[in-house]
Structures are given as structure tokens and as C-alpha cells.
All heavy atoms as an XYZ file, in Angstrom:
759
protein
N       1.139    -35.419    -21.008
C       0.193    -34.434    -20.507
C      -1.027    -35.154    -19.996
O      -1.616    -35.976    -20.661
C      -0.176    -33.486    -21.653
C      -1.318    -32.567    -21.289
S      -1.874    -31.577    -22.673
C      -0.734    -30.236    -22.526
N      -1.399    -34.863    -18.780
C      -2.594    -35.478    -18.229
C      -3.828    -34.814    -18.820
O      -3.823    -33.636    -19.156
C      -2.619    -35.364    -16.710
O      -2.704    -34.015    -16.339
N      -4.877    -35.587    -18.963
C      -6.092    -35.066    -19.569
C      -7.037    -34.626    -18.459
O      -7.511    -35.441    -17.680
C      -6.729    -36.120    -20.450
C      -5.823    -36.509    -21.589
C      -6.418    -37.621    -22.420
O      -7.543    -38.065    -22.205
N      -5.657    -38.098    -23.378
N      -7.363    -33.330    -18.380
C      -8.177    -32.793    -17.299
C      -9.670    -32.997    -17.536
O     -10.422    -32.064    -17.697
C      -7.808    -31.317    -17.302
C      -7.492    -31.036    -18.731
C      -6.863    -32.301    -19.260
N     -10.123    -34.254    -17.541
C     -11.525    -34.533    -17.835
C     -12.458    -34.138    -16.704
O     -13.640    -34.160    -16.875
C     -11.709    -36.013    -18.158
C     -11.146    -36.400    -19.482
C     -10.051    -37.225    -19.571
C     -11.681    -35.901    -20.639
C      -9.523    -37.562    -20.794
C     -11.159    -36.229    -21.875
C     -10.074    -37.065    -21.951
N     -11.924    -33.767    -15.545
C     -12.786    -33.417    -14.439
C     -13.157    -31.941    -14.443
O     -13.891    -31.489    -13.585
C     -12.120    -33.790    -13.107
C     -10.790    -33.085    -12.928
O     -10.168    -32.670    -13.889
N     -10.350    -32.983    -11.691
N     -12.663    -31.168    -15.385
C     -12.959    -29.739    -15.446
C     -13.975    -29.477    -16.547
O     -14.145    -30.244    -17.467
C     -11.710    -28.934    -15.742
C     -10.683    -29.012    -14.657
C      -9.530    -28.120    -14.965
N      -9.257    -28.127    -16.389
C      -8.254    -27.486    -16.938
N      -7.440    -26.804    -16.223
N      -8.056    -27.521    -18.237
N     -14.623    -28.306    -16.437
C     -15.541    -27.842    -17.458
C     -15.055    -26.506    -17.958
O     -14.332    -25.801    -17.250
C     -16.951    -27.668    -16.895
C     -17.587    -28.982    -16.467
O     -17.142    -30.034    -16.952
O     -18.501    -28.950    -15.652
N     -15.416    -26.157    -19.176
C     -15.091    -24.845    -19.727
C     -16.359    -24.270    -20.325
O     -17.242    -25.000    -20.783
C     -13.985    -24.907    -20.812
C     -12.653    -25.290    -20.212
C     -14.356    -25.849    -21.934
N     -16.469    -22.963    -20.328
C     -17.606    -22.295    -20.962
C     -17.197    -21.892    -22.368
O     -16.099    -21.406    -22.578
C     -18.006    -21.050    -20.169
O     -18.542    -21.438    -18.927
N     -18.080    -22.091    -23.312
C     -17.795    -21.703    -24.691
C     -18.076    -20.240    -24.938
O     -17.461    -19.621    -25.778
C     -18.589    -22.574    -25.663
C     -18.239    -24.060    -25.639
C     -19.066    -24.790    -26.676
C     -16.772    -24.280    -25.877
N     -19.005    -19.675    -24.245
C     -19.321    -18.257    -24.377
C     -19.768    -17.743    -23.018
O     -20.327    -18.520    -22.216
C     -20.453    -18.042    -25.400
C     -20.046    -18.400    -26.812
C     -21.191    -18.186    -27.795
O     -22.236    -17.644    -27.420
O     -21.027    -18.588    -28.945
N     -19.554    -16.454    -22.738
C     -20.020    -15.920    -21.468
C     -21.521    -16.175    -21.310
O     -22.291    -15.983    -22.237
C     -19.718    -14.431    -21.571
C     -18.590    -14.356    -22.561
C     -18.839    -15.474    -23.542
N     -21.903    -16.645    -20.137
C     -23.306    -16.920    -19.864
C     -23.782    -18.287    -20.311
O     -24.878    -18.696    -19.990
N     -22.964    -18.985    -21.093
C     -23.353    -20.312    -21.563
C     -22.921    -21.343    -20.521
O     -21.933    -21.197    -19.835
C     -22.648    -20.600    -22.897
C     -23.054    -21.914    -23.526
C     -22.381    -22.138    -24.865
O     -21.477    -21.423    -25.240
N     -22.841    -23.125    -25.585
N     -23.683    -22.409    -20.410
C     -23.379    -23.464    -19.458
C     -22.015    -24.083    -19.770
O     -21.636    -24.212    -20.934
C     -24.453    -24.547    -19.525
N     -21.263    -24.450    -18.711
C     -19.953    -25.079    -18.947
C     -20.070    -26.368    -19.751
O     -21.069    -27.083    -19.656
C     -19.447    -25.355    -17.536
C     -20.215    -24.435    -16.662
C     -21.554    -24.268    -17.313
N     -19.044    -26.634    -20.539
C     -18.984    -27.838    -21.350
C     -17.812    -28.674    -20.838
O     -16.722    -28.136    -20.621
C     -18.752    -27.476    -22.840
C     -18.539    -28.713    -23.689
C     -19.912    -26.646    -23.363
N     -17.998    -29.959    -20.656
C     -16.882    -30.793    -20.200
C     -15.699    -30.724    -21.163
O     -15.889    -30.684    -22.380
C     -17.466    -32.203    -20.168
C     -18.941    -32.006    -20.118
C     -19.219    -30.725    -20.840
N     -14.514    -30.695    -20.592
C     -13.304    -30.651    -21.411
C     -13.282    -31.844    -22.362
O     -12.826    -31.727    -23.499
C     -12.048    -30.604    -20.518
C     -10.785    -30.786    -21.321
C     -11.996    -29.285    -19.755
N     -13.809    -32.975    -21.936
C     -13.859    -34.154    -22.791
C     -14.667    -33.874    -24.053
O     -14.356    -34.383    -25.135
C     -14.442    -35.354    -22.036
N     -15.693    -33.045    -23.962
C     -16.498    -32.705    -25.138
C     -15.704    -31.825    -26.094
O     -15.839    -31.943    -27.310
C     -17.786    -32.011    -24.705
N     -14.886    -30.930    -25.557
C     -14.017    -30.097    -26.390
C     -13.053    -30.997    -27.149
O     -12.884    -30.873    -28.370
C     -13.237    -29.062    -25.527
C     -12.188    -28.334    -26.351
C     -14.202    -28.074    -24.885
N     -12.441    -31.940    -26.439
C     -11.490    -32.879    -27.060
C     -12.184    -33.687    -28.147
O     -11.643    -33.883    -29.239
C     -10.904    -33.780    -25.978
C      -9.866    -34.771    -26.473
C      -9.223    -35.513    -25.318
N      -8.510    -34.605    -24.460
C      -7.226    -34.237    -24.627
N      -6.524    -34.742    -25.627
N      -6.651    -33.397    -23.799
N     -13.385    -34.161    -27.867
C     -14.114    -34.986    -28.837
C     -14.429    -34.189    -30.099
O     -14.342    -34.705    -31.211
C     -15.390    -35.536    -28.215
N     -14.789    -32.930    -29.938
C     -15.128    -32.072    -31.082
C     -13.890    -31.821    -31.945
O     -13.981    -31.871    -33.181
C     -15.724    -30.763    -30.579
C     -16.389    -29.940    -31.625
C     -17.162    -28.803    -30.973
C     -18.158    -28.229    -31.945
N     -19.037    -27.249    -31.328
N     -12.771    -31.570    -31.316
C     -11.514    -31.340    -32.049
C     -11.098    -32.615    -32.778
O     -10.739    -32.599    -33.958
C     -10.412    -30.832    -31.104
C     -10.753    -29.416    -30.639
C      -9.036    -30.892    -31.772
C      -9.917    -28.916    -29.489
N     -11.143    -33.726    -32.084
C     -10.767    -35.014    -32.677
C     -11.663    -35.346    -33.865
O     -11.189    -35.760    -34.921
C     -10.843    -36.115    -31.625
C     -10.408    -37.462    -32.123
C     -10.509    -38.522    -31.011
N      -9.955    -39.754    -31.477
C      -8.669    -40.024    -31.576
N      -7.760    -39.149    -31.209
N      -8.253    -41.186    -32.045
N     -12.967    -35.135    -33.727
C     -13.908    -35.424    -34.812
C     -13.592    -34.557    -36.030
O     -13.636    -35.058    -37.159
C     -15.337    -35.199    -34.340
N     -13.263    -33.291    -35.800
C     -12.905    -32.415    -36.931
C     -11.675    -32.958    -37.659
O     -11.662    -33.024    -38.900
C     -12.637    -30.973    -36.458
C     -12.112    -30.130    -37.584
C     -12.982    -29.518    -38.479
C     -10.762    -29.994    -37.818
C     -12.506    -28.779    -39.554
C     -10.266    -29.263    -38.878
C     -11.142    -28.654    -39.762
O     -10.661    -27.954    -40.840
N     -10.662    -33.328    -36.902
C      -9.414    -33.815    -37.518
C      -9.669    -35.094    -38.306
O      -9.220    -35.224    -39.449
C      -8.318    -34.002    -36.456
C      -7.884    -32.632    -35.943
C      -7.131    -34.799    -37.008
C      -6.990    -32.653    -34.726
N     -10.420    -36.010    -37.732
C     -10.700    -37.281    -38.418
C     -11.502    -37.020    -39.680
O     -11.170    -37.551    -40.758
C     -11.429    -38.272    -37.475
C     -11.976    -39.475    -38.260
C     -10.490    -38.734    -36.367
N     -12.531    -36.213    -39.596
C     -13.406    -35.989    -40.745
C     -12.776    -35.126    -41.838
O     -12.955    -35.397    -43.014
C     -14.730    -35.375    -40.319
C     -15.610    -36.318    -39.526
C     -15.939    -37.589    -40.284
O     -16.297    -37.527    -41.476
O     -15.825    -38.676    -39.672
N     -12.040    -34.099    -41.438
C     -11.560    -33.132    -42.431
C     -10.106    -33.291    -42.853
O      -9.765    -32.952    -43.983
C     -11.778    -31.713    -41.885
C     -13.249    -31.415    -41.760
O     -13.901    -31.098    -42.722
N     -13.775    -31.561    -40.561
N      -9.274    -33.796    -41.979
C      -7.876    -33.965    -42.330
C      -7.542    -35.421    -42.683
O      -6.659    -35.672    -43.493
C      -6.958    -33.483    -41.204
C      -7.129    -32.017    -40.814
C      -6.187    -31.661    -39.655
C      -6.886    -31.093    -41.999
N      -8.261    -36.348    -42.078
C      -8.026    -37.768    -42.354
C      -9.127    -38.377    -43.225
O      -9.118    -39.577    -43.474
C      -7.898    -38.538    -41.042
C      -6.694    -38.185    -40.188
C      -6.751    -38.891    -38.842
C      -5.403    -38.528    -40.917
N     -10.078    -37.553    -43.639
C     -11.169    -37.955    -44.521
C     -11.937    -39.161    -43.993
O     -12.293    -40.068    -44.737
C     -10.650    -38.192    -45.924
C      -9.879    -37.006    -46.537
C      -9.301    -37.363    -47.883
C     -10.753    -35.779    -46.625
N     -12.173    -39.178    -42.676
C     -13.023    -40.188    -42.069
C     -12.316    -41.398    -41.501
O     -12.940    -42.202    -40.806
N     -11.051    -41.587    -41.760
C     -10.305    -42.740    -41.241
C      -9.330    -42.256    -40.167
O      -8.508    -41.379    -40.445
C      -9.568    -43.437    -42.354
N      -9.410    -42.817    -38.955
C      -8.578    -42.273    -37.885
C      -7.114    -42.710    -37.937
O      -6.276    -42.145    -37.260
C      -9.190    -42.549    -36.515
C      -9.062    -43.978    -36.057
O      -8.382    -44.798    -36.709
O      -9.643    -44.292    -35.004
N      -6.761    -43.695    -38.752
C      -5.362    -44.113    -38.942
C      -4.607    -44.243    -37.611
O      -3.485    -43.795    -37.468
C      -4.613    -43.138    -39.843
C      -5.161    -43.041    -41.213
N      -5.048    -44.042    -42.138
C      -5.860    -42.055    -41.830
C      -5.649    -43.684    -43.256
N      -6.149    -42.486    -43.092
N      -5.226    -44.847    -36.613
C      -4.595    -45.050    -35.311
C      -4.179    -43.737    -34.665
O      -3.157    -43.654    -33.987
C      -3.410    -46.004    -35.408
C      -3.812    -47.372    -35.933
O      -4.895    -47.858    -35.521
O      -3.074    -47.952    -36.733
N      -4.941    -42.708    -34.880
C      -4.656    -41.395    -34.337
C      -4.732    -41.419    -32.817
O      -5.711    -41.877    -32.256
C      -5.680    -40.381    -34.892
C      -5.568    -38.949    -34.428
C      -4.282    -38.311    -34.951
C      -6.769    -38.150    -34.892
N      -3.675    -40.932    -32.180
C      -3.686    -40.786    -30.725
C      -3.662    -39.302    -30.404
O      -3.252    -38.473    -31.222
C      -2.473    -41.468    -30.062
O      -1.291    -40.776    -30.451
C      -2.392    -42.941    -30.443
N      -4.084    -38.958    -29.195
C      -4.145    -37.559    -28.819
C      -2.764    -36.907    -28.725
O      -2.640    -35.701    -28.869
C      -4.893    -37.397    -27.489
C      -6.382    -37.660    -27.641
O      -6.848    -37.861    -28.775
O      -7.086    -37.660    -26.614
N      -1.726    -37.698    -28.478
C      -0.374    -37.151    -28.348
C       0.412    -37.207    -29.660
O       1.501    -36.636    -29.751
C       0.381    -37.918    -27.265
N      -0.104    -37.851    -30.679
C       0.597    -38.009    -31.963
C       0.903    -36.659    -32.610
O       0.041    -35.778    -32.657
C      -0.262    -38.853    -32.909
C       0.326    -39.052    -34.284
S      -0.824    -39.924    -35.388
C      -0.834    -41.536    -34.651
N       2.105    -36.516    -33.125
C       2.466    -35.301    -33.860
C       1.748    -35.303    -35.208
O       2.015    -36.164    -36.061
C       3.979    -35.230    -34.090
O       4.275    -34.202    -35.005
N       0.869    -34.353    -35.385
C       0.114    -34.254    -36.646
C       1.026    -33.840    -37.802
O       0.792    -34.229    -38.939
C      -1.026    -33.258    -36.472
C      -2.054    -33.602    -35.376
C      -3.064    -32.472    -35.238
C      -2.745    -34.924    -35.657
N       2.036    -33.072    -37.496
C       2.977    -32.608    -38.514
C       3.872    -33.760    -38.968
O       4.009    -34.035    -40.156
C       3.799    -31.409    -38.023
C       2.871    -30.216    -37.769
C       4.897    -31.052    -39.015
C       3.526    -29.054    -37.033
N       4.499    -34.455    -38.005
C       5.387    -35.556    -38.335
C       4.655    -36.683    -39.060
O       5.232    -37.350    -39.918
C       6.069    -36.097    -37.081
C       7.129    -35.189    -36.549
C       7.808    -35.747    -35.296
O       7.698    -36.959    -35.031
O       8.428    -34.947    -34.581
N       3.383    -36.900    -38.720
C       2.586    -37.944    -39.348
C       2.091    -37.537    -40.738
O       1.480    -38.328    -41.449
C       1.406    -38.319    -38.474
N       2.345    -36.279    -41.141
C       1.907    -35.804    -42.447
C       0.418    -35.490    -42.507
O      -0.150    -35.365    -43.588
N      -0.206    -35.352    -41.351
C      -1.640    -35.080    -41.285
C      -1.920    -33.590    -41.421
O      -2.895    -33.178    -42.030
C      -2.219    -35.614    -39.967
C      -2.074    -37.141    -39.927
C      -3.675    -35.193    -39.782
C      -2.357    -37.752    -38.568
N      -1.043    -32.760    -40.845
C      -1.275    -31.318    -40.806
C      -0.159    -30.582    -41.556
O       1.006    -30.718    -41.221
C      -1.315    -30.841    -39.351
C      -1.722    -29.391    -39.121
C      -3.180    -29.181    -39.512
C      -1.541    -29.012    -37.662
N      -0.568    -29.838    -42.585
C       0.367    -28.963    -43.285
C      -0.104    -27.515    -43.073
O      -1.025    -27.272    -42.290
C       0.439    -29.313    -44.777
C      -0.898    -29.212    -45.496
O      -1.871    -28.619    -44.952
O      -1.009    -29.720    -46.628
N       0.508    -26.564    -43.737
C       0.175    -25.159    -43.491
C      -1.284    -24.849    -43.853
O      -1.963    -24.110    -43.125
C       1.124    -24.236    -44.244
O       1.080    -24.485    -45.634
N      -1.771    -25.394    -44.925
C      -3.173    -25.151    -45.311
C      -4.106    -25.794    -44.295
O      -5.076    -25.178    -43.866
C      -3.453    -25.714    -46.719
O      -2.560    -25.079    -47.651
C      -4.886    -25.470    -47.141
N      -3.812    -27.017    -43.917
C      -4.627    -27.706    -42.921
C      -4.624    -26.970    -41.584
O      -5.641    -26.926    -40.898
N      -3.470    -26.387    -41.232
C      -3.382    -25.640    -39.975
C      -4.291    -24.433    -39.997
O      -4.971    -24.129    -39.012
C      -1.924    -25.223    -39.709
N      -4.324    -23.729    -41.122
C      -5.187    -22.552    -41.229
C      -6.672    -22.950    -41.172
O      -7.471    -22.258    -40.532
C      -4.890    -21.771    -42.508
C      -3.471    -21.206    -42.564
S      -2.921    -20.354    -41.060
C      -4.036    -18.997    -40.998
N      -7.011    -24.064    -41.803
C      -8.396    -24.564    -41.749
C      -8.749    -24.992    -40.333
O      -9.848    -24.738    -39.850
C      -8.586    -25.694    -42.736
C      -8.500    -25.263    -44.184
C      -8.464    -26.410    -45.169
O      -8.424    -27.592    -44.750
O      -8.469    -26.126    -46.379
N      -7.809    -25.637    -39.656
C      -8.019    -26.070    -38.269
C      -8.234    -24.865    -37.348
O      -9.159    -24.862    -36.525
C      -6.823    -26.897    -37.791
C      -6.817    -27.307    -36.325
C      -8.005    -28.205    -35.999
C      -5.502    -28.007    -35.992
N      -7.438    -23.840    -37.526
C      -7.583    -22.631    -36.710
C      -8.937    -21.979    -36.973
O      -9.618    -21.556    -36.030
C      -6.421    -21.648    -36.953
C      -6.698    -20.295    -36.334
C      -5.125    -22.235    -36.400
N      -9.346    -21.916    -38.229
C     -10.663    -21.345    -38.544
C     -11.762    -22.146    -37.864
O     -12.725    -21.581    -37.321
C     -10.874    -21.308    -40.052
N     -11.626    -23.465    -37.856
C     -12.609    -24.314    -37.184
C     -12.649    -24.044    -35.681
O     -13.724    -23.855    -35.117
C     -12.311    -25.793    -37.441
C     -13.014    -26.700    -36.468
C     -14.365    -26.939    -36.576
C     -12.321    -27.274    -35.400
C     -15.023    -27.743    -35.662
C     -12.961    -28.078    -34.484
C     -14.315    -28.307    -34.610
N     -11.497    -24.041    -35.020
C     -11.531    -23.878    -33.563
C     -12.000    -22.486    -33.168
O     -12.674    -22.326    -32.155
C     -10.212    -24.277    -32.866
C      -9.049    -23.420    -33.285
C      -9.902    -25.735    -33.070
C      -7.767    -23.685    -32.516
N     -11.684    -21.482    -33.991
C     -12.186    -20.141    -33.693
C     -13.712    -20.100    -33.784
O     -14.374    -19.532    -32.917
C     -11.556    -19.112    -34.636
C     -10.116    -18.829    -34.336
C      -9.505    -17.772    -35.237
O      -9.941    -17.627    -36.409
O      -8.574    -17.100    -34.786
N     -14.267    -20.727    -34.810
C     -15.725    -20.735    -34.984
C     -16.402    -21.653    -33.975
O     -17.422    -21.287    -33.380
C     -16.074    -21.162    -36.413
N     -15.857    -22.817    -33.763
C     -16.498    -23.805    -32.889
C     -16.504    -23.401    -31.433
O     -17.440    -23.729    -30.698
C     -15.796    -25.163    -33.044
N     -15.454    -22.678    -31.006
C     -15.329    -22.365    -29.594
C     -15.400    -20.859    -29.299
O     -15.179    -20.427    -28.175
C     -14.027    -22.953    -29.028
C     -13.967    -24.441    -29.209
C     -13.115    -25.016    -30.147
C     -14.784    -25.277    -28.475
C     -13.066    -26.395    -30.329
C     -14.750    -26.659    -28.646
C     -13.888    -27.209    -29.579
N     -15.744    -20.068    -30.303
C     -15.906    -18.625    -30.155
C     -14.680    -17.981    -29.510
O     -14.780    -17.215    -28.550
C     -17.166    -18.290    -29.372
N     -13.497    -18.328    -30.051
C     -12.241    -17.759    -29.573
C     -11.477    -17.179    -30.741
O     -11.826    -17.431    -31.902
C     -11.363    -18.822    -28.847
C     -11.001    -19.980    -29.803
C     -12.050    -19.335    -27.591
C     -10.036    -20.993    -29.228
N     -10.440    -16.423    -30.453
C      -9.557    -15.895    -31.480
C      -8.154    -16.398    -31.192
O      -7.657    -16.271    -30.068
C      -9.557    -14.351    -31.482
O     -10.893    -13.907    -31.732
C      -8.626    -13.805    -32.538
N      -7.522    -16.982    -32.193
C      -6.157    -17.452    -32.070
C      -5.257    -16.392    -32.696
O      -5.383    -16.081    -33.894
C      -5.965    -18.817    -32.761
C      -4.522    -19.271    -32.670
C      -6.908    -19.864    -32.163
N      -4.376    -15.821    -31.901
C      -3.470    -14.771    -32.372
C      -2.386    -15.374    -33.268
O      -2.044    -16.562    -33.142
C      -2.834    -14.056    -31.188
N      -1.836    -14.556    -34.154
C      -0.790    -15.016    -35.063
C       0.366    -15.660    -34.317
O       0.913    -16.672    -34.758
C      -0.267    -13.855    -35.926
C      -1.289    -13.408    -36.961
O      -2.262    -14.155    -37.236
O      -1.113    -12.307    -37.512
N       0.765    -15.070    -33.179
C       1.904    -15.612    -32.433
C       1.589    -16.956    -31.773
O       2.497    -17.654    -31.306
C       2.424    -14.613    -31.396
C       1.416    -14.192    -30.374
C       0.595    -12.961    -30.765
O       0.649    -12.496    -31.925
O      -0.108    -12.468    -29.870
N       0.325    -17.357    -31.774
C      -0.073    -18.649    -31.212
C      -0.093    -19.760    -32.269
O      -0.329    -20.913    -31.941
C      -1.457    -18.541    -30.561
C      -1.453    -17.641    -29.341
C      -2.826    -17.383    -28.792
O      -3.741    -17.036    -29.585
O      -3.005    -17.552    -27.573
N       0.174    -19.400    -33.513
C       0.176    -20.379    -34.596
C       1.519    -21.082    -34.652
O       2.328    -20.883    -35.566
C      -0.124    -19.683    -35.929
C      -1.469    -18.976    -36.019
C      -1.598    -18.238    -37.348
C      -2.612    -19.971    -35.829
N       1.760    -21.931    -33.653
C       3.029    -22.636    -33.538
C       2.765    -24.129    -33.366
O       1.692    -24.531    -32.937
C       3.810    -22.135    -32.296
O       3.075    -22.488    -31.114
C       4.032    -20.637    -32.360
N       3.780    -24.959    -33.652
C       3.626    -26.388    -33.401
C       3.322    -26.694    -31.937
O       2.595    -27.642    -31.647
C       4.975    -26.974    -33.816
C       5.463    -26.026    -34.858
C       5.006    -24.662    -34.377
N       3.844    -25.871    -31.016
C       3.548    -26.107    -29.610
C       2.055    -26.059    -29.339
O       1.579    -26.683    -28.396
C       4.233    -25.048    -28.723
C       5.736    -25.258    -28.639
O       6.213    -26.371    -28.939
O       6.423    -24.305    -28.258
N       1.317    -25.331    -30.136
C      -0.142    -25.215    -29.942
C      -0.961    -26.083    -30.869
O      -2.108    -26.389    -30.561
C      -0.571    -23.757    -30.112
C      -0.119    -22.878    -28.981
O      -0.033    -23.307    -27.846
N       0.182    -21.637    -29.297
N      -0.403    -26.488    -32.021
C      -1.229    -27.131    -33.036
C      -0.751    -28.516    -33.474
O      -1.361    -29.128    -34.361
C      -1.295    -26.233    -34.284
C      -1.879    -24.838    -34.066
C      -1.741    -24.008    -35.328
C      -3.317    -24.918    -33.627
N       0.328    -29.044    -32.907
C       0.915    -30.268    -33.435
C       0.270    -31.559    -32.970
O       0.561    -32.620    -33.491
C       2.424    -30.307    -33.118
C       3.122    -31.427    -33.872
O       2.713    -31.726    -35.005
O       4.071    -32.011    -33.317
N      -0.609    -31.512    -32.005
C      -1.287    -32.730    -31.552
C      -2.660    -32.347    -31.003
O      -2.920    -31.179    -30.701
C      -0.476    -33.434    -30.458
O      -0.474    -32.661    -29.269
N      -3.491    -33.329    -30.846
C      -4.810    -33.075    -30.248
C      -4.628    -32.557    -28.826
O      -5.312    -31.625    -28.417
C      -5.686    -34.345    -30.297
C      -6.042    -34.665    -31.759
C      -6.948    -34.177    -29.455
C      -6.736    -35.986    -31.959
N      -3.678    -33.138    -28.092
C      -3.402    -32.650    -26.743
C      -3.037    -31.167    -26.734
O      -3.544    -30.396    -25.934
C      -2.253    -33.439    -26.087
C      -2.661    -34.828    -25.638
O      -3.869    -35.058    -25.420
O      -1.761    -35.673    -25.471
N      -2.160    -30.747    -27.651
C      -1.734    -29.352    -27.737
C      -2.873    -28.433    -28.140
O      -3.018    -27.328    -27.600
C      -0.566    -29.193    -28.709
C       0.701    -29.856    -28.246
O       0.757    -30.470    -27.196
N       1.742    -29.746    -29.038
N      -3.672    -28.872    -29.087
C      -4.810    -28.058    -29.538
C      -5.811    -27.873    -28.409
O      -6.299    -26.778    -28.168
C      -5.473    -28.697    -30.776
C      -4.502    -28.749    -31.949
C      -6.741    -27.935    -31.161
C      -4.909    -29.713    -33.054
N      -6.113    -28.969    -27.693
C      -7.030    -28.881    -26.566
C      -6.509    -27.950    -25.488
O      -7.263    -27.146    -24.924
C      -7.280    -30.258    -25.975
S      -8.270    -31.318    -27.046
N      -5.215    -28.006    -25.211
C      -4.620    -27.113    -24.211
C      -4.755    -25.661    -24.644
O      -5.083    -24.791    -23.822
C      -3.157    -27.477    -23.984
N      -4.548    -25.379    -25.921
C      -4.713    -24.018    -26.445
C      -6.155    -23.559    -26.267
O      -6.409    -22.457    -25.747
C      -4.326    -23.963    -27.928
C      -4.651    -22.663    -28.660
C      -3.832    -21.500    -28.116
C      -4.437    -22.828    -30.161
N      -7.096    -24.377    -26.667
C      -8.521    -24.009    -26.551
C      -8.890    -23.787    -25.090
O      -9.554    -22.808    -24.751
C      -9.424    -25.068    -27.215
C     -10.899    -24.816    -26.904
C      -9.193    -25.096    -28.719
N      -8.441    -24.657    -24.212
C      -8.742    -24.530    -22.783
C      -8.185    -23.223    -22.232
O      -8.865    -22.512    -21.463
C      -8.193    -25.703    -21.998
C      -8.943    -26.994    -22.267
C      -8.260    -28.207    -21.662
O      -7.651    -28.070    -20.581
O      -8.337    -29.282    -22.270
N      -6.949    -22.872    -22.605
C      -6.348    -21.605    -22.148
C      -7.156    -20.414    -22.658
O      -7.415    -19.467    -21.928
C      -4.888    -21.478    -22.625
C      -3.899    -22.299    -21.876
C      -2.481    -21.914    -22.200
N      -2.148    -21.821    -23.616
C      -1.742    -22.854    -24.367
N      -1.624    -24.059    -23.854
N      -1.455    -22.655    -25.648
N      -7.537    -20.474    -23.918
C      -8.294    -19.362    -24.504
C      -9.668    -19.227    -23.849
O     -10.099    -18.121    -23.557
C      -8.445    -19.567    -26.024
C      -7.153    -19.636    -26.810
C      -6.344    -18.381    -26.718
C      -6.839    -17.386    -27.707
N      -6.001    -16.169    -27.773
N     -10.329    -20.334    -23.604
C     -11.635    -20.285    -22.967
C     -11.540    -19.815    -21.520
O     -12.407    -19.102    -21.047
C     -12.313    -21.665    -23.029
C     -12.751    -22.120    -24.424
C     -13.222    -23.553    -24.390
C     -13.808    -21.204    -25.005
N     -10.499    -20.199    -20.844
C     -10.316    -19.782    -19.470
C     -10.051    -18.275    -19.379
O     -10.385    -17.644    -18.373
C      -9.166    -20.540    -18.827
N      -9.505    -17.710    -20.443
C      -9.195    -16.279    -20.464
C     -10.360    -15.388    -20.845
O     -10.259    -14.167    -20.831
N     -11.515    -15.993    -21.188
C     -12.662    -15.170    -21.614
C     -13.255    -14.431    -20.463
O     -13.345    -14.854    -19.362
C     -13.747    -16.062    -22.246
C     -13.365    -16.513    -23.617
C     -14.494    -17.281    -24.306
O     -15.482    -17.670    -23.719
N     -14.334    -17.516    -25.578
């Protein structure tokens, strides 16, 4: 998946656009601090968080709560899938889609 660093997204209506790279950085920082307890363990944006044992069901719910609060979006139950949450790339794509739909 190519990283669309040349685009911006708005976090809330009327708010100035935020670079997609900033969204990615915020998600990555959350994962490192809260799921990896400060150590990045060679984390890559495409790495499967589930296969690496980084993300379990409890961690997924905490991650969703974070992205909903951090980006003022709502993640529907049917969006709680590995396709959306299994890597930083997938999480960023989900957030970008949700922000674009506001």
C-alpha cells in the first residue's frame, strides 16, 4: 500500500486539514506507547499486529476507543475486522476513509 503523504485530512468540520503523515504518526505513537509499552520492537507500518502478538481483542477495543477519541470518528461494529485493524497501514486507511466521509 502506498502511503499518501501528499494529502491532508480534516479532523473535525471547520478544523484546518492535518497531514496524513501526522495521522500515521499519532496512531504509531499510540501503538508503541500503549501496546508495546514504549519499545517499537522493529514495528513496521505493514506488520501484522495480530500475527506478531501485539494486538488481541482487548487491545483492539482500546485501539478503537483511542482512534474514535483522537480523530472524532465512530467505528461501526462491522468495521472491527483485521482488514481494518491488523496493521498501521490498515488502521490509517480506515481513519482516512472515515475522515473523508465526514
